Backbone as CSV, one residue per row, in Angstrom:
resi,resn,N_x,N_y,N_z,CA_x,CA_y,CA_z,C_x,C_y,C_z
1,MET,147.814,118.386,179.233,149.245,118.143,179.313,149.828,118.593,180.666
2,GLU,149.389,119.702,181.183,149.919,120.240,182.454,149.656,119.267,183.583
3,GLN,148.490,118.660,183.609,148.167,117.732,184.701,149.050,116.475,184.630
4,THR,149.361,116.017,183.469,150.238,114.859,183.297,151.617,115.146,183.858
5,ASN,152.146,116.334,183.554,153.473,116.690,184.078,153.456,116.783,185.595
6,ALA,152.382,117.292,186.182,152.274,117.390,187.629,152.261,115.987,188.255
7,ILE,151.527,115.079,187.660,151.452,113.717,188.181,152.813,113.026,188.058
8,GLU,153.474,113.199,186.935,154.813,112.608,186.768,155.802,113.173,187.793
9,PHE,155.724,114.477,188.001,156.612,115.123,188.980,156.336,114.582,190.380
10,PHE,155.038,114.478,190.741,154.637,113.966,192.039,155.177,112.535,192.228
11,LEU,155.037,111.682,191.229,155.495,110.310,191.318,157.004,110.243,191.465
12,CYS,157.733,111.106,190.774,159.197,111.171,190.930,159.611,111.573,192.323
13,VAL,158.937,112.583,192.842,159.244,113.053,194.204,158.909,111.960,195.214
14,LEU,157.763,111.328,195.050,157.358,110.247,195.965,158.366,109.104,195.909
15,GLY,158.811,108.761,194.716,159.836,107.718,194.573,161.127,108.072,195.294
16,LEU,161.549,109.334,195.180,162.776,109.749,195.867,162.592,109.699,197.395
17,VAL,161.416,110.041,197.864,161.132,109.958,199.307,161.270,108.514,199.774
18,PHE,160.714,107.576,199.025,160.858,106.154,199.406,162.308,105.682,199.391
19,ILE,163.086,106.173,198.434,164.499,105.811,198.357,165.247,106.334,199.585
20,VAL,165.045,107.615,199.898,165.733,108.228,201.047,165.304,107.576,202.345
21,GLU,164.005,107.295,202.463,163.506,106.669,203.707,163.988,105.226,203.830
22,GLY,164.180,104.526,202.749,164.595,103.139,202.791,166.080,102.898,203.005
23,LEU,166.883,103.887,202.624,168.351,103.728,202.732,168.854,103.320,204.139
24,PRO,168.424,103.991,205.193,168.913,103.595,206.541,168.562,102.146,206.902
25,TYR,167.333,101.727,206.519,166.913,100.346,206.856,167.758,99.331,206.102
26,PHE,168.147,99.664,204.872,168.971,98.757,204.085,170.426,98.755,204.594
27,ALA,170.956,99.942,204.878,172.378,100.065,205.202,172.695,99.738,206.661
28,PHE,171.776,100.053,207.584,172.066,99.899,209.018,170.871,99.270,209.755
29,PRO,170.464,98.066,209.431,169.263,97.495,210.082,169.407,97.341,211.588
30,ALA,170.534,96.940,212.083,170.719,96.738,213.548,170.600,98.073,214.282
31,GLN,171.230,99.113,213.739,171.172,100.418,214.371,169.780,101.022,214.348
32,ILE,169.021,100.723,213.284,167.643,101.199,213.209,166.796,100.579,214.323
33,LYS,166.998,99.290,214.569,166.265,98.618,215.627,166.576,99.230,216.976
34,GLN,167.843,99.542,217.247,168.229,100.181,218.502,167.601,101.565,218.603
35,TYR,167.577,102.285,217.506,167.013,103.626,217.507,165.496,103.577,217.789
36,LEU,164.808,102.599,217.201,163.382,102.484,217.402,163.028,102.128,218.847
37,VAL,163.866,101.336,219.495,163.637,101.018,220.899,163.799,102.301,221.745
38,LYS,164.809,103.115,221.458,165.008,104.379,222.161,163.868,105.344,221.883
39,LEU,163.280,105.250,220.725,162.191,106.146,220.341,160.978,105.987,221.270
40,LEU,160.799,104.807,221.778,159.677,104.561,222.709,159.802,105.350,223.980
41,GLU,161.025,105.748,224.349,161.272,106.475,225.590,161.011,107.971,225.452
42,ILE,160.924,108.468,224.234,160.740,109.914,224.021,159.264,110.259,224.217
43,PRO,159.001,111.333,224.992,157.606,111.694,225.241,156.888,112.092,223.949
44,ASP,155.552,111.857,223.966,154.746,112.153,222.800,154.845,113.623,222.391
45,ARG,154.862,114.511,223.362,154.942,115.939,223.080,156.190,116.268,222.292
46,THR,157.308,115.696,222.658,158.568,115.947,221.960,158.505,115.431,220.516
47,LEU,157.925,114.252,220.329,157.780,113.701,218.993,156.868,114.588,218.121
48,ARG,155.793,115.094,218.723,154.903,116.000,218.007,155.626,117.293,217.581
49,ILE,156.425,117.829,218.469,157.176,119.058,218.147,158.170,118.767,217.010
50,LEU,158.876,117.663,217.102,159.811,117.286,216.019,159.082,117.079,214.694
51,GLY,157.908,116.425,214.763,157.134,116.200,213.549,156.637,117.509,212.955
52,LEU,156.186,118.421,213.779,155.743,119.734,213.300,156.915,120.489,212.681
53,GLY,158.086,120.413,213.298,159.290,121.050,212.726,159.632,120.495,211.382
54,ALA,159.500,119.172,211.222,159.775,118.559,209.943,158.779,118.978,208.876
55,ILE,157.506,119.086,209.260,156.465,119.533,208.335,156.735,120.948,207.874
56,VAL,157.005,121.845,208.802,157.244,123.252,208.476,158.486,123.369,207.577
57,THR,159.545,122.646,207.917,160.745,122.662,207.101,160.460,122.173,205.695
58,GLY,159.735,121.104,205.595,159.364,120.574,204.274,158.534,121.563,203.469
59,LEU,157.590,122.186,204.113,156.776,123.195,203.403,157.613,124.364,202.927
60,LEU,158.549,124.814,203.762,159.430,125.908,203.330,160.332,125.497,202.160
61,LEU,160.844,124.281,202.195,161.673,123.817,201.081,160.860,123.733,199.790
62,VAL,159.631,123.250,199.881,158.776,123.187,198.686,158.464,124.605,198.222
63,TYR,158.154,125.486,199.122,157.810,126.868,198.740,158.982,127.550,198.013
64,PHE,160.177,127.455,198.593,161.329,128.125,197.963,161.808,127.363,196.736
65,GLY,161.601,126.062,196.702,161.995,125.296,195.532,161.092,125.511,194.334
66,ARG,159.859,125.867,194.566,158.872,126.070,193.495,158.775,127.530,193.044
67,ARG,159.468,128.437,193.747,159.431,129.868,193.394,160.122,130.168,192.135
């Protein structure tokens, strides 16, 4: 039973991630295109640092949320 609850929880969280990620594309498609063109100008190192910051923030949120 415990494993089933974990899988259901994971699927709910994954579904919410897809909803949150999809909202800007649905609501502001033209602005997303402009943003993606500007994204090409950002150095790889900066993107890696931002990605690492997002990962660490996400891990902290999960840690404190599951406590």
